[in-house]
Backbone as XML, in Angstrom:
<?xml version="1.0"?>
<chain id="A" units="angstrom">
  <residue number="1" name="MET">
    <atom name="N" x="0.714" y="-1.079" z="-0.017"/>
    <atom name="CA" x="-0.263" y="0.001" z="-0.113"/>
    <atom name="C" x="0.521" y="1.183" z="0.127"/>
  </residue>
  <residue number="2" name="ALA">
    <atom name="N" x="1.742" y="1.327" z="0.879"/>
    <atom name="CA" x="2.662" y="2.537" z="0.777"/>
    <atom name="C" x="2.940" y="2.980" z="-0.702"/>
  </residue>
  <residue number="3" name="VAL">
    <atom name="N" x="3.564" y="1.487" z="-0.947"/>
    <atom name="CA" x="4.818" y="1.145" z="-2.477"/>
    <atom name="C" x="3.798" y="2.539" z="-3.034"/>
  </residue>
  <residue number="4" name="LEU">
    <atom name="N" x="2.575" y="2.206" z="-3.388"/>
    <atom name="CA" x="0.987" y="2.569" z="-4.291"/>
    <atom name="C" x="1.338" y="4.041" z="-3.524"/>
  </residue>
  <residue number="5" name="ILE">
    <atom name="N" x="1.277" y="4.343" z="-2.588"/>
    <atom name="CA" x="0.862" y="5.970" z="-2.294"/>
    <atom name="C" x="2.104" y="6.705" z="-2.466"/>
  </residue>
  <residue number="6" name="LEU">
    <atom name="N" x="3.416" y="6.280" z="-2.636"/>
    <atom name="CA" x="4.825" y="6.537" z="-3.008"/>
    <atom name="C" x="4.746" y="6.835" z="-4.920"/>
  </residue>
  <residue number="7" name="PHE">
    <atom name="N" x="4.392" y="5.818" z="-5.522"/>
    <atom name="CA" x="3.800" y="5.580" z="-6.329"/>
    <atom name="C" x="3.540" y="7.168" z="-7.315"/>
  </residue>
  <residue number="8" name="VAL">
    <atom name="N" x="2.064" y="7.248" z="-7.138"/>
    <atom name="CA" x="0.439" y="8.016" z="-6.853"/>
    <atom name="C" x="2.111" y="9.565" z="-6.842"/>
  </residue>
  <residue number="9" name="VAL">
    <atom name="N" x="2.519" y="9.624" z="-5.674"/>
    <atom name="CA" x="2.901" y="10.624" z="-5.384"/>
    <atom name="C" x="4.284" y="11.611" z="-6.238"/>
  </residue>
  <residue number="10" name="LEU">
    <atom name="N" x="5.054" y="10.463" z="-6.689"/>
    <atom name="CA" x="5.810" y="9.980" z="-7.858"/>
    <atom name="C" x="5.315" y="10.833" z="-9.515"/>
  </residue>
  <residue number="11" name="ALA">
    <atom name="N" x="4.391" y="10.213" z="-9.610"/>
    <atom name="CA" x="3.699" y="10.399" z="-10.922"/>
    <atom name="C" x="2.886" y="11.343" z="-10.594"/>
  </residue>
  <residue number="12" name="LEU">
    <atom name="N" x="3.013" y="12.478" z="-9.562"/>
    <atom name="CA" x="1.876" y="13.637" z="-9.179"/>
    <atom name="C" x="3.117" y="14.138" z="-9.900"/>
  </residue>
  <residue number="13" name="VAL">
    <atom name="N" x="4.296" y="14.768" z="-8.863"/>
    <atom name="CA" x="5.712" y="15.109" z="-9.736"/>
    <atom name="C" x="6.396" y="15.038" z="-10.366"/>
  </residue>
  <residue number="14" name="VAL">
    <atom name="N" x="5.834" y="13.984" z="-10.989"/>
    <atom name="CA" x="6.488" y="13.976" z="-12.662"/>
    <atom name="C" x="5.315" y="14.695" z="-13.365"/>
  </residue>
  <residue number="15" name="GLY">
    <atom name="N" x="4.311" y="15.018" z="-13.764"/>
    <atom name="CA" x="3.513" y="15.521" z="-14.484"/>
    <atom name="C" x="3.494" y="16.365" z="-14.327"/>
  </residue>
  <residue number="16" name="GLY">
    <atom name="N" x="3.490" y="17.399" z="-12.716"/>
    <atom name="CA" x="3.664" y="18.376" z="-12.408"/>
    <atom name="C" x="5.346" y="18.948" z="-13.750"/>
  </residue>
  <residue number="17" name="CYS">
    <atom name="N" x="5.716" y="18.694" z="-13.265"/>
    <atom name="CA" x="7.952" y="19.074" z="-13.620"/>
    <atom name="C" x="7.071" y="18.915" z="-15.495"/>
  </residue>
  <residue number="18" name="VAL">
    <atom name="N" x="6.392" y="18.263" z="-15.723"/>
    <atom name="CA" x="6.075" y="18.095" z="-17.258"/>
    <atom name="C" x="5.026" y="19.317" z="-18.006"/>
  </residue>
  <residue number="19" name="CYS">
    <atom name="N" x="4.236" y="19.725" z="-17.111"/>
    <atom name="CA" x="3.455" y="20.558" z="-17.253"/>
    <atom name="C" x="3.802" y="22.137" z="-17.004"/>
  </residue>
  <residue number="20" name="VAL">
    <atom name="N" x="5.254" y="22.213" z="-16.314"/>
    <atom name="CA" x="5.583" y="23.484" z="-15.581"/>
    <atom name="C" x="6.633" y="23.577" z="-17.635"/>
  </residue>
  <residue number="21" name="VAL">
    <atom name="N" x="7.027" y="22.503" z="-17.910"/>
    <atom name="CA" x="8.044" y="22.432" z="-18.995"/>
    <atom name="C" x="7.049" y="22.912" z="-20.264"/>
  </residue>
  <residue number="22" name="TRP">
    <atom name="N" x="6.217" y="22.242" z="-20.316"/>
    <atom name="CA" x="5.161" y="22.235" z="-21.288"/>
    <atom name="C" x="4.204" y="24.053" z="-21.458"/>
  </residue>
  <residue number="23" name="ALA">
    <atom name="N" x="3.927" y="24.937" z="-20.146"/>
    <atom name="CA" x="3.743" y="25.633" z="-20.320"/>
    <atom name="C" x="4.073" y="27.051" z="-20.426"/>
  </residue>
  <residue number="24" name="GLU">
    <atom name="N" x="5.709" y="26.192" z="-20.519"/>
    <atom name="CA" x="7.084" y="27.503" z="-20.227"/>
    <atom name="C" x="6.635" y="27.618" z="-21.847"/>
  </residue>
  <residue number="25" name="ARG">
    <atom name="N" x="6.370" y="26.735" z="-22.654"/>
    <atom name="CA" x="6.461" y="26.704" z="-24.610"/>
    <atom name="C" x="4.851" y="26.325" z="-25.102"/>
  </residue>
  <residue number="26" name="GLY">
    <atom name="N" x="4.078" y="27.320" z="-23.685"/>
    <atom name="CA" x="3.118" y="27.748" z="-24.512"/>
    <atom name="C" x="2.219" y="27.019" z="-25.055"/>
  </residue>
  <residue number="27" name="GLY">
    <atom name="N" x="1.603" y="26.083" z="-23.677"/>
    <atom name="CA" x="0.752" y="25.073" z="-23.885"/>
    <atom name="C" x="-0.456" y="25.214" z="-23.636"/>
  </residue>
  <residue number="28" name="PRO">
    <atom name="N" x="-1.332" y="24.145" z="-23.521"/>
    <atom name="CA" x="-2.708" y="25.035" z="-23.690"/>
    <atom name="C" x="-2.893" y="25.578" z="-22.167"/>
  </residue>
  <residue number="29" name="ARG">
    <atom name="N" x="-4.297" y="26.294" z="-21.770"/>
    <atom name="CA" x="-4.117" y="26.699" z="-20.396"/>
    <atom name="C" x="-4.041" y="26.264" z="-19.567"/>
  </residue>
  <residue number="30" name="TRP">
    <atom name="N" x="-5.174" y="24.619" z="-19.382"/>
    <atom name="CA" x="-4.504" y="23.680" z="-18.725"/>
    <atom name="C" x="-3.538" y="23.353" z="-18.081"/>
  </residue>
  <residue number="31" name="ALA">
    <atom name="N" x="-2.807" y="22.843" z="-19.114"/>
    <atom name="CA" x="-1.125" y="22.640" z="-18.658"/>
    <atom name="C" x="-0.190" y="24.013" z="-17.957"/>
  </residue>
  <residue number="32" name="ARG">
    <atom name="N" x="-1.035" y="25.305" z="-18.199"/>
    <atom name="CA" x="-0.575" y="26.682" z="-17.427"/>
    <atom name="C" x="-0.633" y="26.467" z="-16.001"/>
  </residue>
  <residue number="33" name="VAL">
    <atom name="N" x="-2.480" y="25.687" z="-15.781"/>
    <atom name="CA" x="-3.065" y="26.238" z="-14.223"/>
    <atom name="C" x="-2.288" y="25.317" z="-13.320"/>
  </residue>
  <residue number="34" name="VAL">
    <atom name="N" x="-1.994" y="23.991" z="-13.976"/>
    <atom name="CA" x="-1.077" y="23.213" z="-13.536"/>
    <atom name="C" x="-0.255" y="23.052" z="-13.095"/>
  </residue>
  <residue number="35" name="ALA">
    <atom name="N" x="0.693" y="23.845" z="-13.905"/>
    <atom name="CA" x="2.450" y="24.343" z="-13.499"/>
    <atom name="C" x="2.621" y="25.917" z="-13.008"/>
  </residue>
  <residue number="36" name="ARG">
    <atom name="N" x="1.307" y="26.374" z="-12.499"/>
    <atom name="CA" x="0.781" y="27.593" z="-11.722"/>
    <atom name="C" x="1.145" y="26.713" z="-9.946"/>
  </residue>
  <residue number="37" name="MET">
    <atom name="N" x="-0.148" y="25.846" z="-10.370"/>
    <atom name="CA" x="-0.173" y="25.131" z="-8.488"/>
    <atom name="C" x="0.724" y="23.891" z="-8.205"/>
  </residue>
  <residue number="38" name="THR">
    <atom name="N" x="1.944" y="23.383" z="-9.538"/>
    <atom name="CA" x="2.909" y="22.806" z="-9.040"/>
    <atom name="C" x="4.004" y="23.775" z="-8.071"/>
  </residue>
  <residue number="39" name="LEU">
    <atom name="N" x="4.042" y="24.697" z="-9.251"/>
    <atom name="CA" x="5.490" y="25.987" z="-8.471"/>
    <atom name="C" x="4.669" y="26.890" z="-7.568"/>
  </residue>
  <residue number="40" name="ALA">
    <atom name="N" x="3.830" y="26.887" z="-6.637"/>
    <atom name="CA" x="3.083" y="27.464" z="-6.112"/>
    <atom name="C" x="2.851" y="26.226" z="-4.521"/>
  </residue>
  <residue number="41" name="VAL">
    <atom name="N" x="2.948" y="24.986" z="-5.105"/>
    <atom name="CA" x="3.124" y="24.047" z="-3.941"/>
    <atom name="C" x="4.586" y="23.795" z="-3.571"/>
  </residue>
  <residue number="42" name="GLY">
    <atom name="N" x="5.346" y="24.225" z="-4.242"/>
    <atom name="CA" x="7.040" y="23.624" z="-4.574"/>
    <atom name="C" x="7.205" y="25.164" z="-3.603"/>
  </residue>
  <residue number="43" name="GLU">
    <atom name="N" x="7.037" y="26.447" z="-4.023"/>
    <atom name="CA" x="7.625" y="27.634" z="-3.107"/>
    <atom name="C" x="7.017" y="27.252" z="-1.405"/>
  </residue>
  <residue number="44" name="LEU">
    <atom name="N" x="5.748" y="26.666" z="-1.393"/>
    <atom name="CA" x="5.312" y="25.793" z="0.032"/>
    <atom name="C" x="6.507" y="25.452" z="0.620"/>
  </residue>
  <residue number="45" name="VAL">
    <atom name="N" x="6.543" y="24.276" z="-0.397"/>
    <atom name="CA" x="7.105" y="23.593" z="0.768"/>
    <atom name="C" x="8.909" y="24.078" z="1.398"/>
  </residue>
  <residue number="46" name="ARG">
    <atom name="N" x="9.126" y="24.519" z="-0.065"/>
    <atom name="CA" x="10.307" y="25.678" z="0.413"/>
    <atom name="C" x="10.976" y="26.498" z="1.644"/>
  </residue>
  <residue number="47" name="ARG">
    <atom name="N" x="9.729" y="27.055" z="1.855"/>
    <atom name="CA" x="9.613" y="27.186" z="2.785"/>
    <atom name="C" x="8.920" y="26.883" z="3.781"/>
  </residue>
  <residue number="48" name="SER">
    <atom name="N" x="8.040" y="26.716" z="4.092"/>
    <atom name="CA" x="8.495" y="24.870" z="5.357"/>
    <atom name="C" x="9.690" y="24.202" z="5.344"/>
  </residue>
  <residue number="49" name="GLN">
    <atom name="N" x="10.612" y="24.282" z="4.832"/>
    <atom name="CA" x="11.842" y="24.239" z="4.682"/>
    <atom name="C" x="12.536" y="25.082" z="5.697"/>
  </residue>
  <residue number="50" name="LYS">
    <atom name="N" x="12.342" y="26.419" z="5.560"/>
    <atom name="CA" x="13.480" y="27.423" z="5.837"/>
    <atom name="C" x="13.185" y="27.505" z="7.057"/>
  </residue>
  <residue number="51" name="ARG">
    <atom name="N" x="11.833" y="27.450" z="7.547"/>
    <atom name="CA" x="11.378" y="27.344" z="8.561"/>
    <atom name="C" x="11.635" y="26.660" z="9.889"/>
  </residue>
  <residue number="52" name="ARG">
    <atom name="N" x="11.541" y="24.849" z="9.313"/>
    <atom name="CA" x="11.809" y="24.453" z="9.747"/>
    <atom name="C" x="12.893" y="24.343" z="10.474"/>
  </residue>
  <residue number="53" name="SER">
    <atom name="N" x="14.294" y="24.501" z="9.042"/>
    <atom name="CA" x="15.143" y="24.875" z="9.745"/>
    <atom name="C" x="15.685" y="25.971" z="10.771"/>
  </residue>
  <residue number="54" name="LEU">
    <atom name="N" x="14.967" y="27.156" z="10.560"/>
    <atom name="CA" x="15.344" y="28.137" z="11.191"/>
    <atom name="C" x="15.004" y="27.965" z="12.603"/>
  </residue>
  <residue number="55" name="GLY">
    <atom name="N" x="14.004" y="26.819" z="12.654"/>
    <atom name="CA" x="12.972" y="26.401" z="14.228"/>
    <atom name="C" x="13.664" y="26.168" z="15.012"/>
  </residue>
  <residue number="56" name="ARG">
    <atom name="N" x="14.747" y="25.205" z="14.091"/>
    <atom name="CA" x="16.463" y="24.491" z="15.116"/>
    <atom name="C" x="17.387" y="24.640" z="15.458"/>
  </residue>
  <residue number="57" name="GLY">
    <atom name="N" x="17.577" y="25.952" z="15.220"/>
    <atom name="CA" x="18.842" y="26.754" z="15.241"/>
    <atom name="C" x="19.499" y="26.956" z="14.473"/>
  </residue>
  <residue number="58" name="GLY">
    <atom name="N" x="19.189" y="26.670" z="13.300"/>
    <atom name="CA" x="19.888" y="26.587" z="11.508"/>
    <atom name="C" x="19.877" y="28.038" z="11.059"/>
  </residue>
  <residue number="59" name="GLY">
    <atom name="N" x="21.173" y="28.515" z="10.632"/>
    <atom name="CA" x="20.775" y="29.598" z="9.802"/>
    <atom name="C" x="20.074" y="28.904" z="8.314"/>
  </residue>
  <residue number="60" name="ASP">
    <atom name="N" x="20.128" y="30.395" z="7.689"/>
    <atom name="CA" x="19.745" y="30.638" z="6.605"/>
    <atom name="C" x="21.661" y="30.297" z="5.609"/>
  </residue>
  <residue number="61" name="ASP">
    <atom name="N" x="20.839" y="28.775" z="4.497"/>
    <atom name="CA" x="22.267" y="28.047" z="4.344"/>
    <atom name="C" x="22.662" y="29.103" z="3.136"/>
  </residue>
  <residue number="62" name="GLY">
    <atom name="N" x="22.644" y="30.212" z="3.158"/>
    <atom name="CA" x="23.256" y="30.834" z="1.747"/>
    <atom name="C" x="21.563" y="30.763" z="0.025"/>
  </residue>
  <residue number="63" name="ASP">
    <atom name="N" x="21.422" y="30.181" z="0.106"/>
    <atom name="CA" x="20.349" y="30.262" z="-0.898"/>
    <atom name="C" x="20.284" y="31.353" z="-2.036"/>
  </residue>
</chain>
């Protein structure tokens, strides 16, 4: 069951990345919507990781 969940998550990530590339090249409207959602989720994850590292006493790693 866990392998199935990981496979679905991996498929969503790969599909999101494909939509980002496709939208950059002028893809259909739905691909641009999926690309925006993918980039927004990526930004949320990035901010969450920064908050988590700051909460543990670590500083900014210079990104």
